[in-house]
C-alpha positions in Angstrom: 0.0 0.0 0.0 2.9 2.3 0.4 3.2 2.5 -3.4 -0.1 4.4 -3.9 1.1 7.7 -2.5 4.3 7.5 -4.6 2.2 6.8 -7.7 0.0 9.7 -6.8 3.0 12.0 -6.4 4.4 10.8 -9.7 1.1 11.5 -11.4 0.9 15.0 -9.8 4.5 15.7 -10.8 3.7 14.7 -14.4 0.6 16.9 -14.4 2.7 19.8 -13.1 5.3 19.2 -15.8 2.6 19.3 -18.5 1.2 22.6 -17.0 4.7 24.0 -16.8 5.2 23.4 -20.5 1.9 25.0 -21.3 2.7 28.1 -19.2 6.2 28.5 -20.8 4.7 28.1 -24.3 2.0 30.8 -23.5 4.7 33.1 -22.2 6.9 32.6 -25.2 4.0 33.2 -27.5 3.1 36.4 -25.7 6.7 37.6 -26.0 7.1 36.6 -29.7 3.8 38.3 -30.7 4.5 41.6 -28.8 8.3 42.1 -28.7 8.3 44.3 -31.8 5.9 46.7 -30.1 7.4 46.3 -26.6 11.2 45.6 -27.0 11.6 45.2 -23.2 9.8 41.8 -23.5 13.0 40.5 -25.1 14.5 40.4 -21.6 12.0 37.6 -20.9 13.3 35.6 -23.8 16.8 36.1 -22.6 15.8 34.9 -19.1 14.1 31.8 -20.4 17.0 30.9 -22.6 19.5 31.4 -19.8 17.6 29.5 -17.2 16.9 26.6 -19.6 13.2 27.0 -18.9 12.2 24.1 -21.2 14.9 21.8 -19.9 13.4 18.5 -18.7 14.8 18.6 -15.2 13.6 16.2 -12.6 11.0 18.1 -10.6 11.5 21.7 -9.6 8.9 23.0 -12.1 6.9 24.9 -9.5 10.0 26.5 -8.2 11.1 27.5 -11.7 7.7 29.1 -12.3 7.9 31.0 -9.0 11.4 32.3 -9.9 10.0 33.4 -13.2 7.1 35.2 -11.5 9.6 37.0 -9.3 11.7 38.0 -12.3 8.7 39.4 -14.1 7.7 41.3 -10.9 11.0 43.1 -11.0 10.7 43.8 -14.8 7.1 45.0 -14.2 8.2 47.9 -12.1 9.0 49.9 -15.2 6.6 48.5 -17.8 2.8 48.2 -17.7 2.8 45.4 -20.3 5.2 43.4 -18.3 3.0 43.9 -15.2 0.0 42.7 -17.1 2.0 39.7 -18.3 3.2 39.1 -14.7 -0.4 39.2 -13.4 -1.7 36.6 -15.9 1.4 34.4 -15.5 1.1 34.3 -11.7 -2.6 33.5 -11.9 -1.7 30.4 -14.0 1.1 29.5 -11.7 -1.3 29.6 -8.8 -3.7 27.5 -10.7 -1.0 24.9 -11.4 0.0 24.9 -7.8 -3.5 24.3 -6.6 -4.3 21.9 -9.4 -7.2 24.0 -10.7 -8.2 25.3 -14.1 -5.9 27.9 -15.7 -6.9 31.5 -15.2 -5.9 32.4 -18.8 -7.4 30.2 -21.4 -5.9 32.1 -24.3 -2.8 30.9 -26.2 -0.7 33.7 -24.7 -0.7 36.1 -21.8 -1.1 39.5 -23.6 -4.1 40.6 -25.7 -3.8 44.2 -26.9 -5.9 46.1 -29.3 -4.3 46.4 -32.7 
């Protein structure tokens, strides 16, 4: 019977890994779509590349997302778009943490009028 909690933990870890991938993909899509209009978003791409955000590390996905939220909070102090991005990202991170439905159901975290 001691195997059941381990299996549950493995399942939860796998679900978090999947959500992590979705969150990173949505963040990259938001940056790619809006970086011409808001060049400061390029800093997010640099951060993701440097930290190896898509690397398949064993566990630690939630910590990586929390670190990313903290980084965006610092960037958001000087840019409204980054604050907006930070808000939507953190809402999804909280949803991943609590195993609930994502806050943002769009394919990226920024939707601006054209």
